[in-house]
C-alpha positions as CSV (number, residue, x, y, z in Angstrom):
1,M,-17.6,-9.5,7.1
2,L,-19.3,-10.7,4.0
3,A,-22.9,-10.3,5.7
4,I,-21.8,-6.8,5.8
5,S,-23.0,-5.3,2.4
6,P,-20.7,-2.2,1.1
7,K,-23.8,-0.2,0.8
8,L,-25.0,-0.5,4.6
9,L,-21.0,0.3,5.4
10,L,-21.5,3.1,3.2
11,A,-24.7,4.2,4.9
12,L,-22.3,5.0,8.3
13,P,-19.7,7.7,9.0
14,P,-16.4,7.0,6.7
15,E,-14.3,6.0,9.7
16,I,-16.7,4.7,11.9
17,A,-17.5,2.2,8.6
18,H,-13.9,1.5,8.4
19,E,-13.8,0.5,12.0
20,V,-16.8,-1.8,11.2
21,A,-15.3,-3.6,8.6
22,I,-12.1,-4.3,10.2
23,S,-13.9,-5.7,13.3
24,G,-15.6,-7.7,10.8
25,L,-12.6,-8.8,9.0
26,R,-10.8,-9.6,12.1
27,L,-13.7,-12.1,13.1
28,F,-13.8,-13.4,10.1
29,G,-10.3,-14.5,10.4
30,R,-10.9,-16.1,13.1
31,L,-12.9,-18.9,11.3
32,P,-11.0,-22.6,11.4
33,W,-9.7,-22.9,8.1
34,R,-6.6,-21.1,6.6
35,A,-6.3,-18.3,3.8
36,Q,-6.9,-19.4,0.6
37,P,-5.6,-16.9,-2.5
38,Y,-7.1,-17.2,-6.1
39,T,-4.8,-19.3,-8.0
40,C,-4.9,-17.3,-11.5
41,G,-2.0,-15.7,-12.8
42,K,0.5,-17.0,-10.7
43,R,3.8,-15.4,-11.1
44,T,7.0,-15.3,-8.7
45,L,8.3,-11.3,-8.4
46,F,11.4,-10.4,-6.0
47,G,11.3,-13.5,-4.7
48,C,8.2,-14.3,-3.7
49,E,5.5,-16.4,-5.3
50,F,2.0,-14.9,-5.9
51,A,-1.1,-16.8,-6.5
52,N,-2.5,-14.1,-8.3
53,P,-1.5,-10.3,-9.2
54,I,-4.2,-8.5,-7.1
55,G,-3.1,-6.9,-3.9
56,L,-4.7,-4.8,-1.5
57,A,-2.9,-1.7,-0.7
58,A,-1.7,0.0,2.4
59,G,-4.0,2.0,4.3
60,L,-7.1,-0.2,5.1
61,D,-5.2,-2.6,7.7
62,K,-2.7,-0.4,9.4
63,D,-2.5,-2.4,12.2
64,A,-2.3,-5.7,11.1
65,I,-5.5,-6.5,12.7
66,A,-7.7,-8.0,9.9
67,V,-5.0,-9.6,7.7
68,A,-6.3,-13.3,8.3
69,G,-10.1,-12.3,7.3
70,L,-8.5,-10.0,4.0
71,A,-6.4,-13.0,2.7
72,R,-9.3,-15.1,2.9
73,L,-11.2,-12.8,0.3
74,G,-8.9,-14.4,-2.2
75,F,-6.2,-11.5,-2.3
76,G,-2.4,-12.6,-4.0
77,F,-1.2,-10.4,-1.2
78,V,-2.0,-7.7,1.5
79,E,0.2,-4.8,2.2
80,V,-0.3,-3.6,5.9
81,G,0.1,-0.3,7.5
82,T,1.6,2.8,7.4
83,V,3.2,1.7,10.2
84,T,5.4,3.9,12.5
85,P,8.1,2.9,15.1
86,R,5.9,4.4,18.3
87,A,2.0,4.6,18.2
88,Q,0.8,7.8,17.2
89,P,-3.1,9.1,16.8
90,G,-2.9,10.6,13.3
91,N,-4.4,14.1,12.2
92,P,-7.8,15.7,14.6
93,R,-11.2,13.8,13.0
94,P,-12.9,14.4,10.8
95,R,-9.7,13.3,8.3
96,L,-11.6,10.9,5.7
97,F,-14.1,11.6,3.1
98,R,-16.1,10.0,0.7
99,L,-16.7,11.5,-2.9
100,P,-19.2,8.9,-4.3
101,E,-20.4,10.6,-7.3
102,H,-16.4,10.2,-8.5
103,Q,-15.7,6.8,-6.4
104,A,-13.2,8.7,-4.7
105,L,-11.9,9.2,-1.0
106,I,-10.1,11.9,0.3
107,N,-8.0,11.2,3.5
108,R,-5.7,13.2,5.9
109,M,-5.2,10.4,8.4
110,G,-1.4,11.0,9.1
111,F,-0.6,7.6,10.1
112,N,-2.7,6.8,12.8
113,N,-1.2,3.6,13.9
114,Q,-0.6,1.5,17.3
115,G,2.9,1.0,16.8
116,V,5.2,-1.2,15.1
117,L,5.7,-3.9,18.3
118,A,1.7,-3.9,18.4
119,M,1.7,-5.1,14.9
120,V,4.9,-7.5,15.0
121,R,2.5,-9.2,18.1
122,R,-0.2,-9.9,15.7
123,L,1.5,-10.9,12.7
124,D,4.1,-13.1,14.6
125,A,0.8,-15.0,16.2
126,L,-0.4,-15.2,12.7
127,R,2.6,-16.8,11.1
128,R,2.7,-19.2,14.2
129,R,-0.5,-20.4,13.4
130,D,0.1,-20.9,9.5
131,Q,-2.9,-19.1,8.8
132,L,-1.2,-17.0,6.0
133,A,0.2,-19.7,3.8
134,G,-0.2,-19.1,0.0
135,T,-1.2,-15.3,1.1
136,I,2.2,-12.6,0.5
137,I,2.5,-10.1,3.1
138,G,3.9,-6.6,2.7
139,A,4.6,-4.1,4.9
140,N,4.3,0.0,4.4
141,L,6.6,1.9,6.8
142,G,6.2,5.5,7.6
143,K,8.2,7.7,10.0
144,N,6.9,9.7,13.2
145,K,5.3,12.8,12.6
146,D,7.9,14.3,15.7
147,T,10.8,12.5,13.7
148,P,13.0,15.2,11.8
149,L,13.5,14.5,8.3
150,A,17.1,14.3,8.7
151,E,16.7,11.2,11.3
152,A,13.9,9.5,9.1
153,A,16.0,6.7,7.8
154,R,16.2,5.3,11.8
155,D,12.4,5.2,11.9
156,Y,12.2,3.1,8.3
157,T,15.1,0.7,9.7
158,L,14.0,0.5,13.2
159,C,10.9,-0.9,11.8
160,M,12.6,-3.3,9.5
161,E,14.3,-4.6,12.3
162,H,11.2,-5.6,14.0
163,L,9.3,-6.9,11.0
164,H,11.7,-8.8,8.7
165,P,11.0,-12.0,9.8
166,L,7.0,-11.8,9.7
167,V,6.7,-9.9,6.3
168,D,7.6,-10.9,2.3
169,Y,8.5,-7.4,1.7
170,F,8.7,-3.9,3.2
171,T,7.4,-0.6,1.3
172,L,8.7,2.6,2.1
173,N,6.5,5.1,1.8
174,L,7.7,8.5,1.2
175,S,4.6,9.9,-0.8
176,S,1.7,10.5,1.6
177,P,0.7,14.1,1.5
178,N,-0.3,13.7,5.1
179,T,2.9,13.6,7.0
180,P,4.6,17.2,6.8
181,G,7.2,17.5,4.6
182,L,7.3,13.4,4.0
183,R,7.5,14.2,0.1
184,Q,10.9,15.8,0.2
185,L,12.5,12.4,1.1
186,Q,11.3,11.4,-2.5
187,H,14.1,14.0,-3.9
188,G,18.0,14.5,-4.3
189,D,19.9,14.1,-1.5
190,E,17.9,13.2,1.2
191,L,16.2,9.9,-0.8
192,S,19.9,9.1,-1.8
193,K,20.9,9.2,1.9
194,L,17.6,7.6,3.3
195,L,18.0,4.8,0.6
196,Y,21.7,4.1,1.3
197,E,20.8,3.5,4.9
198,V,18.0,1.1,4.2
199,K,19.5,-0.8,1.7
200,E,22.3,-1.1,4.3
201,M,20.1,-2.3,6.9
202,Q,18.2,-4.7,4.8
203,Q,21.8,-6.2,4.2
204,R,22.7,-6.8,7.5
205,L,19.2,-7.7,8.2
206,G,19.7,-10.7,5.5
207,Q,23.1,-11.9,6.6
208,G,22.9,-15.7,6.4
209,G,19.9,-16.0,4.5
210,A,17.6,-14.1,2.2
211,V,16.8,-10.2,2.2
212,T,13.4,-8.9,2.7
213,P,12.8,-7.4,-0.7
214,L,12.4,-3.3,-0.5
215,L,10.2,-1.2,-2.3
216,L,9.8,2.9,-2.7
217,K,6.3,3.9,-3.2
218,V,6.1,7.3,-5.1
219,A,3.3,10.1,-5.7
220,P,1.3,10.9,-8.6
221,D,2.5,14.5,-8.5
222,L,5.7,13.8,-9.9
223,G,7.2,15.6,-13.0
224,D,9.2,14.1,-16.2
225,E,12.7,15.3,-14.1
226,D,11.4,13.8,-10.8
227,I,10.4,10.4,-12.1
228,E,13.7,10.1,-14.1
229,R,16.0,11.1,-10.9
230,I,14.2,8.7,-8.8
231,A,14.3,6.1,-11.3
232,E,18.0,6.6,-11.4
233,Q,18.1,6.4,-7.9
234,I,16.0,3.1,-7.7
235,V,18.8,1.6,-9.8
236,A,21.9,2.9,-7.9
237,H,20.7,1.7,-4.8
238,E,19.1,-1.9,-6.2
239,L,16.0,-1.9,-4.8
240,D,13.9,-4.8,-5.7
241,G,10.7,-2.5,-7.1
242,L,8.4,0.4,-7.2
243,I,4.6,1.2,-6.1
244,A,3.2,4.0,-8.2
245,T,1.2,5.7,-7.1
246,N,0.0,7.1,-3.7
247,T,-2.9,9.8,-3.2
248,T,-2.5,12.7,-5.3
249,L,-3.1,16.6,-4.0
250,D,-4.6,17.2,-7.6
251,R,-8.2,18.4,-7.2
252,G,-8.9,19.0,-11.0
253,I,-11.4,16.2,-11.8
254,V,-13.5,16.9,-8.5
255,A,-12.6,20.3,-8.1
256,E,-16.5,21.3,-8.2
257,H,-17.3,18.8,-5.2
258,R,-18.5,20.7,-2.2
259,L,-15.4,18.3,-0.4
260,S,-12.8,19.2,-2.6
261,D,-11.2,21.9,-0.3
262,E,-10.6,19.2,2.2
263,A,-6.8,19.0,2.9
264,G,-5.2,15.7,2.4
265,G,-4.7,13.0,-0.5
266,L,-7.5,11.9,-3.3
267,S,-7.8,8.3,-4.1
268,G,-9.9,6.6,-6.6
269,A,-11.3,6.9,-9.8
270,P,-9.9,10.6,-10.5
271,L,-6.4,8.6,-10.1
272,T,-7.1,6.3,-13.3
273,S,-5.3,7.6,-15.6
274,A,-2.3,10.1,-13.9
275,S,-1.3,6.6,-12.0
276,R,-1.0,4.8,-15.6
277,C,0.5,7.5,-16.8
278,I,3.3,7.5,-14.0
279,V,3.6,3.9,-14.6
280,Q,4.0,3.9,-18.2
281,K,7.3,6.6,-17.4
282,F,8.8,4.7,-15.1
283,R,8.6,1.7,-17.1
284,R,10.2,3.3,-20.1
285,I,13.1,3.9,-18.1
286,L,13.8,1.3,-15.3
287,P,15.1,-2.2,-16.0
288,A,12.6,-4.5,-17.5
289,E,13.2,-6.9,-14.8
290,L,12.7,-4.8,-12.3
291,P,8.9,-4.9,-10.7
292,I,6.2,-2.4,-10.9
293,I,3.0,-2.4,-8.6
294,G,0.3,-0.3,-10.3
295,V,-2.1,1.4,-7.9
296,G,-4.8,4.2,-8.1
297,G,-8.3,4.3,-9.7
298,I,-8.5,0.4,-10.6
299,S,-12.2,-0.6,-10.2
300,N,-12.9,-3.3,-12.9
301,V,-11.1,-5.7,-15.0
302,D,-10.2,-3.3,-18.2
303,E,-8.9,-0.7,-15.6
304,A,-6.6,-3.5,-14.0
305,Q,-6.0,-4.7,-17.5
306,A,-4.5,-1.6,-18.9
307,M,-2.5,-1.0,-16.0
308,L,-1.1,-4.2,-16.7
309,N,-0.3,-3.7,-20.3
310,A,1.0,-0.1,-18.9
311,G,3.9,-1.8,-17.2
312,A,2.8,-2.9,-14.2
313,N,3.4,-6.7,-13.0
314,L,0.9,-6.4,-10.4
315,I,-1.7,-4.2,-9.1
316,Q,-3.1,-2.8,-5.8
317,I,-7.0,-1.6,-4.9
318,Y,-7.9,0.3,-2.2
319,T,-10.6,2.6,-2.9
320,S,-12.6,0.5,-5.4
321,F,-13.0,-2.0,-3.0
322,I,-14.1,0.6,-0.3
323,F,-16.9,1.4,-3.0
324,K,-17.7,-2.2,-4.2
325,G,-16.9,-4.8,-1.7
326,P,-15.2,-8.3,-1.4
327,N,-16.7,-9.3,-5.2
328,L,-14.4,-7.1,-6.9
329,V,-11.2,-9.2,-5.5
330,R,-12.9,-12.8,-7.1
331,S,-13.6,-10.5,-10.3
332,L,-10.4,-9.1,-10.9
333,A,-8.4,-12.2,-10.2
334,Q,-10.6,-14.5,-12.4
335,N,-10.8,-11.9,-15.2
336,I,-7.2,-10.6,-16.0
337,A,-4.4,-11.8,-17.8
């Protein structure tokens, strides 16, 4: 993987480049030594010991194919998924677009993945070989496209049942713009009902031992009232943390780009200010002890530090990793406070 430069990958069509990178990382993960995250800025949050505060956001390794290889790049934590109970192909291609002038991506992948049982098999094999010692693994959970919103909780709890012995935390993805209607679950009675059911499952699975922490991932396209209501639900249902933010539907910063009309979520540098602002607003109203993971437009040490200063306890990268490659992980881990 390290022999494949970002420039070479960026010369390939986006989804082909992704497949090549995942294949390379899978092979990299088979080398005969265990993962070793950078040990800078250690911290303990929701019962997990993070060797450093730099994580990989969900979306790159949807099926946990390249977890060991990604762990060897030094991340403090890696989030796999989004995974759904049943395999699904996602949206038709093309569905991933680069905007290099803006260091941004637009994707409308649509939760393409091989299903939760395929992920279970891979993570179980890694755990049995003890290849991930020191690297925290999270699982980003979604619902199948054809599951009615009223039955969405069933999909999330089913994934939890299968994965709870194998991951260190769960993320409820209710904020992807690429599954029709999904963002409705961030609001009102729909959110309250879903959180009640997933918390009930979390407690049931944790009987006789520690529960697997449960985090909520939110969109950047939230108004102040939305933020207040979501924060109230997070506290009321005793979630263990928040991830802010997912991709945005806003095209303001990239409006003049030839690809700006492509449907999907925008990620990367255009989200730097918006995501940090959402983190600041949640930090002001959530309990100080409730962890926030900041993600969106973090591409250098200054932006990472600014996100932490805004109230995040950990950060995740994704689009900047695509454009800049593995050296970014080392730079961030070794240089932020």
